[in-house]
C-alpha positions as semicolon CSV with decimal commas, in nm:
position;residue;x (nm);y (nm);z (nm)
1;M;2,312;-13,217;-1,178
2;A;2,281;-13,055;-0,814
3;S;2,631;-12,923;-0,868
4;S;2,512;-12,785;-1,215
5;A;2,215;-12,677;-1,064
6;S;2,465;-12,487;-0,778
7;L;2,675;-12,355;-0,998
8;L;2,416;-12,208;-1,202
9;S;2,261;-12,062;-0,923
10;L;2,594;-11,937;-0,781
11;A;2,618;-11,753;-1,119
12;L;2,310;-11,575;-1,104
13;C;2,363;-11,459;-0,735
14;S;2,681;-11,325;-0,872
15;L;2,570;-11,153;-1,175
16;L;2,284;-10,974;-0,877
17;L;2,541;-10,885;-0,670
18;F;2,722;-10,690;-0,935
19;Q;2,434;-10,541;-1,093
20;V;2,293;-10,364;-0,734
21;C;2,733;-10,281;-0,643
22;S;2,716;-10,107;-1,045
23;A;2,381;-9,915;-0,944
24;Q;2,504;-9,831;-0,532
25;F;2,804;-9,699;-0,717
26;E;2,653;-9,472;-1,011
27;T;2,373;-9,340;-0,753
28;G;2,652;-9,237;-0,513
29;R;2,834;-9,074;-0,849
30;V;2,543;-8,907;-0,907
31;W;2,449;-8,743;-0,593
32;G;2,822;-8,677;-0,527
33;S;2,879;-8,482;-0,866
34;S;2,546;-8,290;-0,806
35;R;2,700;-8,162;-0,452
36;S;3,020;-8,080;-0,590
37;Q;2,831;-7,900;-0,871
38;R;2,644;-7,703;-0,648
39;K;2,975;-7,619;-0,447
40;S;3,207;-7,558;-0,774
41;Q;2,878;-7,285;-0,884
42;Q;2,911;-7,112;-0,546
43;Q;3,242;-7,076;-0,484
44;N;3,292;-6,678;-0,657
45;E;3,307;-6,377;-0,462
46;C;2,977;-6,354;-0,295
47;Q;2,950;-6,250;0,044
48;F;2,644;-6,209;0,292
49;R;2,787;-5,883;0,446
50;R;2,428;-5,726;0,497
51;I;2,133;-5,912;0,417
52;N;1,751;-5,762;0,427
53;A;1,419;-5,864;0,433
54;Q;1,310;-5,865;0,168
55;E;0,976;-5,832;-0,069
56;P;0,857;-5,916;-0,375
57;D;1,026;-5,664;-0,616
58;R;0,807;-5,702;-0,913
59;R;0,444;-5,735;-0,946
60;I;0,313;-5,908;-1,303
61;T;-0,103;-5,871;-1,336
62;S;-0,295;-6,141;-1,538
63;E;-0,628;-6,194;-1,586
64;A;-0,717;-6,398;-1,272
65;G;-0,411;-6,293;-1,048
66;I;-0,078;-6,187;-0,966
67;T;0,260;-6,306;-0,986
68;E;0,500;-6,146;-0,721
69;I;0,904;-6,187;-0,821
70;W;1,182;-6,084;-0,534
71;D;1,472;-5,983;-0,671
72;E;1,715;-6,231;-0,840
73;N;2,010;-5,983;-0,764
74;D;2,018;-5,929;-0,470
75;D;2,302;-6,147;-0,257
76;Q;2,118;-6,359;-0,070
77;F;1,949;-6,467;-0,325
78;R;2,200;-6,508;-0,596
79;C;2,475;-6,602;-0,349
80;A;2,228;-6,891;-0,232
81;G;2,162;-6,971;-0,606
82;V;1,801;-6,981;-0,557
83;A;1,478;-6,787;-0,686
84;A;1,211;-6,676;-0,478
85;I;0,822;-6,661;-0,699
86;R;0,468;-6,577;-0,520
87;H;0,172;-6,662;-0,756
88;T;-0,215;-6,521;-0,603
89;I;-0,459;-6,725;-0,781
90;E;-0,823;-6,598;-0,797
91;Q;-1,143;-6,809;-0,831
92;R;-1,163;-7,060;-1,106
93;G;-0,759;-6,914;-1,201
94;L;-0,600;-7,171;-1,423
95;L;-0,133;-7,132;-1,400
96;L;-0,111;-7,216;-1,673
97;P;0,127;-7,526;-1,749
98;A;0,490;-7,472;-1,800
99;Y;0,827;-7,561;-1,680
100;S;1,146;-7,467;-1,558
101;N;1,547;-7,489;-1,568
102;A;1,559;-7,539;-1,254
103;P;1,400;-7,848;-0,962
104;K;1,126;-7,597;-0,755
105;L;0,969;-7,678;-0,408
106;I;0,583;-7,513;-0,354
107;Y;0,456;-7,379;-0,047
108;V;0,109;-7,376;-0,042
109;D;0,043;-7,018;0,191
110;Q;-0,384;-6,966;0,167
111;G;-0,655;-7,183;-0,037
112;R;-0,706;-7,521;-0,170
113;G;-0,719;-7,597;-0,533
114;Y;-0,558;-7,901;-0,797
115;H;-0,252;-7,931;-0,894
116;S;-0,100;-8,166;-1,159
117;A;0,253;-8,284;-1,314
118;A;0,297;-8,406;-1,641
119;I;0,593;-8,625;-1,574
120;P;0,728;-8,745;-1,898
121;G;0,737;-9,123;-2,019
122;C;0,442;-9,174;-1,809
123;P;0,135;-9,315;-1,913
124;E;-0,228;-9,091;-1,917
125;T;-0,400;-9,314;-1,586
126;Y;-0,719;-9,119;-1,550
127;Q;-0,969;-8,984;-1,818
128;S;-1,221;-8,735;-1,775
129;E;-1,540;-8,764;-1,536
130;Q;-1,732;-8,604;-1,794
131;E;-1,621;-8,851;-2,124
132;S;-1,661;-9,133;-1,921
133;E;-2,025;-9,118;-1,880
134;S;-2,065;-9,114;-2,257
135;R;-2,146;-9,430;-2,393
136;D;-2,162;-9,279;-2,735
137;P;-1,879;-9,330;-3,007
138;R;-1,933;-9,040;-3,211
139;Q;-1,857;-8,812;-2,941
140;G;-1,517;-8,911;-3,033
141;S;-1,228;-9,083;-2,810
142;R;-1,263;-9,060;-2,402
143;D;-1,030;-8,809;-2,257
144;Q;-0,684;-8,952;-2,085
145;H;-0,407;-8,811;-1,879
146;Q;-0,200;-8,813;-1,617
147;K;-0,250;-8,820;-1,217
148;I;-0,470;-8,450;-1,064
149;R;-0,362;-8,368;-0,694
150;K;-0,614;-8,213;-0,421
151;I;-0,381;-7,952;-0,239
152;R;-0,474;-7,757;0,013
153;Q;-0,287;-7,503;0,271
154;G;0,025;-7,647;0,372
155;D;0,110;-7,846;0,146
156;I;0,471;-7,900;-0,015
157;I;0,486;-7,945;-0,378
158;A;0,820;-8,097;-0,544
159;I;0,907;-8,043;-0,896
160;P;1,178;-8,165;-1,080
161;A;1,359;-7,930;-1,333
162;G;1,184;-7,984;-1,749
163;V;0,856;-8,134;-1,546
164;A;0,573;-7,906;-1,633
165;D;0,293;-7,869;-1,399
166;W;-0,024;-7,673;-1,403
167;F;-0,260;-7,520;-1,121
168;Y;-0,611;-7,469;-1,101
169;N;-0,819;-7,280;-0,802
170;D;-1,148;-7,516;-0,739
171;G;-1,206;-7,306;-0,392
172;Q;-1,341;-6,932;-0,283
173;S;-1,042;-6,742;-0,194
174;P;-0,760;-6,672;-0,355
175;L;-0,482;-7,020;-0,389
176;V;-0,130;-6,821;-0,275
177;L;0,201;-7,030;-0,429
178;V;0,522;-6,951;-0,288
179;Q;0,791;-7,109;-0,411
180;I;1,187;-7,106;-0,461
181;M;1,365;-7,237;-0,772
182;D;1,771;-7,383;-0,701
183;T;1,881;-7,274;-1,032
184;S;2,245;-7,372;-0,829
185;N;2,094;-7,722;-0,869
186;F;2,266;-7,989;-1,125
187;A;1,994;-8,005;-1,321
188;N;2,049;-7,637;-1,444
189;Q;2,301;-7,727;-1,706
190;L;2,229;-7,344;-1,864
191;D;2,300;-6,984;-1,652
192;Q;2,177;-6,890;-1,292
193;N;1,807;-6,707;-1,502
194;F;1,520;-6,922;-1,365
195;R;1,350;-6,989;-1,677
196;K;0,980;-7,072;-1,746
197;F;0,846;-7,243;-2,079
198;F;0,516;-7,206;-2,143
199;L;0,296;-7,468;-2,326
200;A;0,032;-7,160;-2,377
201;G;-0,056;-6,855;-2,340
202;N;0,098;-6,530;-2,443
203;P;0,358;-6,440;-2,142
204;Q;0,443;-6,108;-2,010
205;R;0,876;-6,083;-2,063
206;E;0,899;-5,935;-1,677
207;I;0,791;-6,342;-1,588
208;Q;1,120;-6,443;-1,712
209;G;1,470;-6,433;-1,506
210;Q;1,617;-6,118;-1,494
211;R;2,000;-6,193;-1,265
212;G;2,237;-5,979;-1,362
213;Q;2,015;-5,695;-1,520
214;P;1,965;-5,370;-1,347
215;S;1,653;-5,379;-1,090
216;R;1,367;-5,159;-1,251
217;H;1,115;-5,245;-0,927
218;L;0,828;-5,361;-1,217
219;Y;0,430;-5,350;-1,097
220;R;0,326;-5,437;-1,466
221;G;-0,014;-5,429;-1,513
222;S;-0,283;-5,205;-1,362
223;E;-0,649;-5,355;-1,225
224;K;-0,754;-5,140;-1,512
225;G;-0,598;-5,304;-1,750
226;R;-0,658;-5,688;-1,625
227;G;-0,851;-5,935;-1,864
228;G;-0,734;-5,762;-2,208
229;G;-0,512;-5,473;-2,114
230;G;-0,176;-5,447;-2,110
231;G;-0,133;-5,503;-2,449
232;Q;0,199;-5,227;-2,439
233;E;0,359;-5,502;-2,181
234;Q;0,649;-5,674;-2,429
235;R;0,555;-6,074;-2,461
236;S;0,773;-6,365;-2,473
237;G;0,561;-6,594;-2,593
238;N;0,473;-6,982;-2,530
239;I;0,728;-7,238;-2,693
240;F;0,498;-7,289;-2,985
241;Q;0,562;-6,892;-3,109
242;A;0,820;-6,930;-3,307
243;F;0,782;-7,272;-3,459
244;D;0,678;-7,273;-3,830
245;E;0,293;-7,351;-3,904
246;Q;0,294;-7,613;-4,086
247;F;0,509;-7,860;-3,853
248;L;0,310;-7,789;-3,571
249;A;0,015;-7,889;-3,824
250;E;0,263;-8,263;-3,904
251;A;0,387;-8,333;-3,591
252;F;-0,015;-8,263;-3,383
253;N;-0,195;-8,424;-3,723
254;I;-0,424;-8,057;-3,733
255;D;-0,513;-7,796;-3,997
256;T;-0,278;-7,553;-3,999
257;D;-0,544;-7,308;-3,876
258;L;-0,521;-7,490;-3,557
259;A;-0,174;-7,473;-3,532
260;R;-0,175;-7,095;-3,599
261;R;-0,401;-7,058;-3,285
262;I;-0,233;-7,271;-3,036
263;K;0,052;-6,973;-3,046
264;N;-0,137;-6,770;-2,853
265;E;0,012;-6,486;-3,052
266;N;-0,254;-6,193;-2,900
267;D;-0,362;-6,328;-2,583
268;N;-0,336;-6,074;-2,355
269;R;-0,485;-6,282;-2,007
270;G;-0,094;-6,292;-1,900
271;I;-0,045;-6,665;-1,711
272;I;-0,310;-6,704;-1,520
273;V;-0,606;-6,679;-1,741
274;R;-0,992;-6,725;-1,573
275;V;-1,174;-7,007;-1,670
276;E;-1,531;-6,975;-1,784
277;E;-1,671;-7,262;-1,660
278;Q;-1,589;-7,523;-1,341
279;L;-1,249;-7,728;-1,493
280;E;-1,401;-8,125;-1,523
281;F;-1,181;-8,401;-1,451
282;L;-1,154;-8,719;-1,218
283;S;-0,995;-8,755;-0,919
284;P;-1,116;-9,005;-0,728
285;E;-1,136;-8,960;-0,335
286;F;-0,975;-9,170;-0,098
287;S;-1,106;-9,494;0,002
288;E;-1,151;-9,602;0,379
289;E;-0,850;-9,814;0,375
290;E;-0,649;-9,566;0,224
291;R;-0,702;-9,293;0,452
292;R;-0,626;-9,568;0,731
293;Q;-0,216;-9,618;0,540
294;S;-0,236;-9,215;0,431
295;S;-0,328;-9,091;0,813
296;Q;-0,061;-9,393;0,927
297;G;0,210;-9,297;0,701
298;G;0,161;-9,529;0,439
299;G;0,443;-9,734;0,617
300;R;0,712;-9,488;0,442
301;T;0,786;-9,307;0,843
302;G;1,158;-9,489;0,851
303;R;1,435;-9,489;0,574
304;W;1,312;-9,498;0,268
305;S;1,547;-9,690;0,003
306;A;1,627;-9,584;-0,391
307;N;1,525;-9,949;-0,483
308;G;1,319;-9,845;-0,755
309;I;1,058;-10,136;-0,621
310;E;0,913;-9,932;-0,364
311;E;0,786;-9,636;-0,544
312;T;0,873;-9,525;-0,920
313;F;0,878;-9,168;-1,101
314;C;0,600;-9,207;-1,245
315;T;0,405;-9,278;-0,955
316;A;0,558;-9,084;-0,725
317;K;0,408;-8,869;-0,434
318;L;0,503;-8,486;-0,494
319;R;0,291;-8,366;-0,196
320;H;0,256;-8,335;0,183
321;N;0,126;-8,155;0,384
322;I;0,356;-8,000;0,668
323;N;0,059;-7,809;0,850
324;D;-0,052;-8,106;1,085
325;P;0,056;-8,059;1,371
326;S;0,043;-8,440;1,415
327;R;0,393;-8,480;1,221
328;A;0,570;-8,223;1,411
329;D;0,903;-8,339;1,503
330;I;0,916;-8,080;1,799
331;F;0,664;-7,980;1,981
332;N;0,611;-7,761;2,305
333;P;0,288;-7,657;2,413
334;R;0,404;-7,348;2,548
335;A;0,604;-7,264;2,297
336;G;0,453;-7,388;1,934
337;R;0,661;-7,615;1,673
338;L;0,890;-7,752;1,443
339;T;0,801;-8,034;1,152
340;T;1,021;-8,105;0,908
341;V;0,992;-8,222;0,509
342;N;1,272;-8,416;0,314
343;S;1,414;-8,706;0,165
344;F;1,319;-8,946;0,455
345;N;0,899;-8,854;0,422
346;L;0,855;-8,720;0,051
347;P;1,122;-8,957;-0,115
348;I;1,133;-8,688;-0,446
349;L;1,305;-8,431;-0,285
350;R;1,603;-8,660;-0,283
351;Y;1,595;-8,589;-0,633
352;I;1,538;-8,252;-0,642
353;Q;1,800;-8,182;-0,359
354;L;1,554;-7,959;-0,153
355;S;1,450;-8,016;0,201
356;A;1,178;-7,750;0,363
357;Q;1,096;-7,694;0,742
358;K;0,728;-7,520;0,887
359;G;0,781;-7,323;1,234
360;F;0,514;-7,180;1,484
361;L;0,615;-7,036;1,779
362;Y;0,365;-6,873;2,009
363;R;0,399;-6,524;2,203
364;N;0,717;-6,390;2,263
365;A;0,863;-6,799;2,205
366;I;1,249;-6,832;2,086
367;M;1,335;-7,076;1,897
368;T;1,658;-7,202;2,018
369;P;2,052;-7,033;1,882
370;H;2,134;-7,272;1,574
371;W;2,359;-7,264;1,254
372;N;2,228;-7,463;0,943
373;M;2,489;-7,750;0,898
374;N;2,449;-7,874;0,513
375;A;2,228;-7,597;0,375
376;H;2,093;-7,223;0,294
377;S;1,766;-7,163;0,516
378;I;1,538;-6,945;0,295
379;N;1,280;-6,837;0,455
380;Y;0,978;-6,627;0,474
381;I;0,755;-6,529;0,679
382;T;0,417;-6,692;0,691
383;R;0,256;-6,542;0,973
384;G;0,268;-6,280;1,267
385;S;0,642;-6,090;1,315
386;G;0,942;-6,134;1,528
387;Q;1,273;-6,069;1,596
388;I;1,551;-6,196;1,406
389;Q;1,980;-6,181;1,397
390;I;2,199;-6,362;1,196
391;V;2,542;-6,376;1,291
392;N;2,846;-6,464;1,083
393;E;3,203;-6,618;1,069
394;N;3,391;-6,267;1,205
395;G;3,064;-6,301;1,519
396;E;2,944;-5,949;1,333
397;S;2,565;-5,946;1,298
398;V;2,462;-5,959;0,930
399;F;2,163;-5,862;1,002
400;D;1,894;-5,749;1,322
401;G;1,547;-5,670;1,257
402;Q;1,161;-5,705;1,271
403;V;1,039;-5,879;0,945
404;Q;0,678;-5,942;0,904
405;E;0,419;-6,185;0,707
406;G;0,495;-6,145;0,322
407;Q;0,940;-6,089;0,371
408;I;1,191;-6,360;0,273
409;I;1,512;-6,389;0,455
410;T;1,768;-6,577;0,418
411;A;2,039;-6,795;0,665
412;P;2,298;-6,850;0,476
413;Q;2,480;-7,202;0,579
414;N;2,713;-7,222;0,927
415;F;2,549;-6,877;1,013
416;A;2,425;-6,831;1,396
417;V;2,053;-6,774;1,391
418;I;1,808;-6,705;1,659
419;K;1,412;-6,641;1,645
420;R;1,208;-6,477;1,863
421;A;0,830;-6,445;1,811
422;G;0,609;-6,113;1,857
423;S;0,330;-6,051;2,007
424;D;0,135;-6,199;1,715
425;G;0,343;-6,456;1,718
426;L;0,541;-6,614;1,454
427;E;0,513;-6,843;1,146
428;W;0,785;-6,916;0,898
429;I;0,824;-7,176;0,605
430;S;1,241;-7,240;0,536
431;F;1,335;-7,377;0,202
432;K;1,670;-7,593;0,295
433;T;1,959;-7,614;-0,012
434;N;1,925;-8,006;0,060
435;D;1,735;-8,286;0,061
436;N;1,856;-8,382;0,438
437;A;1,895;-8,013;0,573
438;K;2,022;-8,020;0,952
439;I;2,054;-7,785;1,214
440;N;2,317;-7,790;1,511
441;Q;2,158;-7,583;1,830
442;I;2,329;-7,430;2,066
443;A;2,125;-7,443;2,319
444;G;1,859;-7,571;2,591
445;R;1,875;-7,957;2,509
446;A;2,055;-8,170;2,250
447;S;2,308;-7,877;2,198
448;T;2,597;-7,853;2,127
449;I;2,671;-7,664;2,427
450;R;2,512;-7,957;2,630
451;A;2,725;-8,185;2,458
452;I;3,098;-7,987;2,625
453;P;3,212;-8,065;2,964
454;Q;3,140;-7,769;3,170
455;D;3,521;-7,728;3,287
456;V;3,609;-7,699;2,872
457;L;3,320;-7,416;2,909
458;A;3,438;-7,268;3,241
459;N;3,748;-7,231;3,089
460;A;3,656;-7,151;2,752
461;F;3,425;-6,886;2,849
462;A;3,658;-6,761;3,137
463;I;3,353;-6,789;3,417
464;S;3,289;-6,989;3,740
465;R;3,230;-7,356;3,720
466;E;2,918;-7,302;3,852
467;E;2,849;-7,073;3,593
468;A;2,918;-7,279;3,337
469;Q;2,689;-7,567;3,496
470;R;2,358;-7,273;3,449
471;I;2,520;-7,217;3,043
472;K;2,501;-7,598;3,007
473;F;2,161;-7,681;3,277
474;N;1,950;-7,339;3,252
475;R;1,764;-7,441;2,918
476;R;1,560;-7,789;2,972
477;E;1,390;-7,773;2,625
478;I;1,448;-7,897;2,305
479;G;1,422;-7,618;2,009
480;I;1,132;-7,419;2,042
481;F;1,138;-7,228;2,401
482;S;0,868;-7,117;2,606
483;P;0,899;-6,734;2,732
484;E;0,939;-6,783;3,131
485;T;1,112;-6,592;3,342
486;R;1,470;-6,647;3,438
487;S;1,592;-6,895;3,645
488;R;1,849;-7,113;3,821
489;G;1,773;-7,479;3,678
490;R;1,948;-7,768;3,868
491;R;2,087;-7,990;3,621
492;D;1,829;-8,277;3,504
């Protein structure tokens, strides 16, 4: 009897081990194929010969906000395989529900509000506060919906491809969202144009990607045309417009008149519409215990393991605040700080293969010269101004100029970069095309130069050992440097 039990236990353990190994193999195969697909898509004639700090190329005005899009045909976006969009949502403005053909990473540059992503196959675990208070069955069934998240300035929000989401501004100031869509990601099986599929409204055609088309510098929708004007604009329609009304009526079990109305064929409000009355839905507050766990990282500060138990897709964390000084990875009280969000502290990033870094430089401070080892870095300047220099593999400058708030500049993978803040400081958000992007520092502690023997540096640069020593040890800071005067620092 004992022997049979032992054999049964051994068989069960073997079966479990086989399943785990198979799952690990499958996971490795998926991630390996995703990276190789990105590589094959980008192995073309792209050459970063010259890079410019860019502002949005076209602007589309809606009833309750503005959408600005950078030129996708510019080499820095085309070769990096990304598209950049900025939404400015006014008070009580609703960015209509939509999904995209590529994953996106969103930074809340200003304001506060609400965000929700409709994860497919997940239950509607929330019910609206107004309906839940009513006990009268004659008022119909209670409204139910998926989780709604509060968002604020500094939040990074990750949305996988094909997941519909929406934003609402309940604050007193505009809600500004800057987003990068990774069209070269393995999840996009279409071409390199980004596509926005709207579930409602009658969006302007210019909102769609225009890669490969001549740049027209479109600024659609004047101030006088807001809230119903702009009828002369070309419309692309929501996904229901081309469906037969009878089919829609049967699918939703509604009458054909309502099926016709959800097509929004004569709706000229654009993609950001104004809510006449404050939206009402359930968004529970943190308990004291949840606040404490959140402030301590919820026990997830270490390496995340995709075991399918710790975090399911339906309850996945989609948001992480990158502005919080207490979360800084590098801090110099005389120079600034750097904070990183990657798949270790926001696990959903492992699925969409993106990450972000927020940089704060004080007046005249410097970020160490470095290169991005495994990702392109798309830098959006959020505050202040400064100078950036980017150098290619031939030692040639591809960018050497001033950058200011609202501009984007891309640092290609492996190109050497240095940043210096102006008199008002410099802040930026870097979107990285890898879920665990790494940089290699060139100067300061923990740098490549510090790792090379002194005699090797002396012979490589044709300088004396004393000069090589100064190059290695004069700068003792890590990552970001204070604007101190030059000194002959001694070895630590």
